[in-house]
N, C-alpha and C positions, 0 to 999 in steps of 0.2 A: 479516446481514453474513456474507460468505464467507471471512473471514480464516482461520478454522480449517481449512476445506476446502482452501484454497490451500496453506497451510503443510503439511498432511498429504499432499497430492498430491505435494509435492516432498521428502517425507521429511526435513523440517527440524523441529528441536525448538523448543519455546518458549524454552528457554535460549539457543539459538543466535541466535534473532531478538532476544531481549532484549539480548544482548551487542552485536549489530549496532547496536541503537538506543540503547545505553548507558543501559539502564534495568534494573530488577530483574525477574526472571522472573515474580514474583507480579503486578507491574504489567501486564506483557504478557498474562498469563492473564486479568486483569480486563478488558482490552480485548476479548479474544476472546469472553468470556462475557457481555459487556454490562454488567458491574458498574461500569465506568469508561468515560467518553466518550473516544473516540479523537481526540487533538488533530490538527489539520489538518497540522501539520508532520510528525507521525509517519505519518499517512495517505499523504502524498506520498512519504516515504522508502520506505514499504512498496510503494507502486505502482511506484516505480523499481526496487526490489529484485526484485520479482516480474515486472517488465516487463509490467505491465497498467495499466488505468486505475483511478482512484479510484472511479469509478462501479461498476466490476466488484467491487471489494472491498466496497463498501457494499451490493451486491445490487441496484443500480438498472438493471443491464444484464447480459445473459448473454454479451456479446461480450468475450472475454478480451484482445483486442488493445488496446494503448495508443493513445491519441490521438496524431496527428502533433505533433511539437514545432514551436513557432513558429520560422520561419526568420529569416534576416537581413532587415532592412527593405529594401524595394525603393527604389532611387534614383528620385527624382521627376525627370521630364523637363519642363522648363518653358520 
């Protein structure tokens, strides 16, 4: 997981991210070092916070760009 690298690249402390997520700093530290599983809702918040994809945070891709958001539904013509 690239969570620690992303955080350090942006000069953000664990405490700052923990406050953003409304969790204890120790809990966030456990996410970074793999002692605790990262909940999906936290993963999504972090991807939004860092403007990247969840796959990048999880180490599944080296592409830092986030995926495009789903747009409004197209009107069907019938």
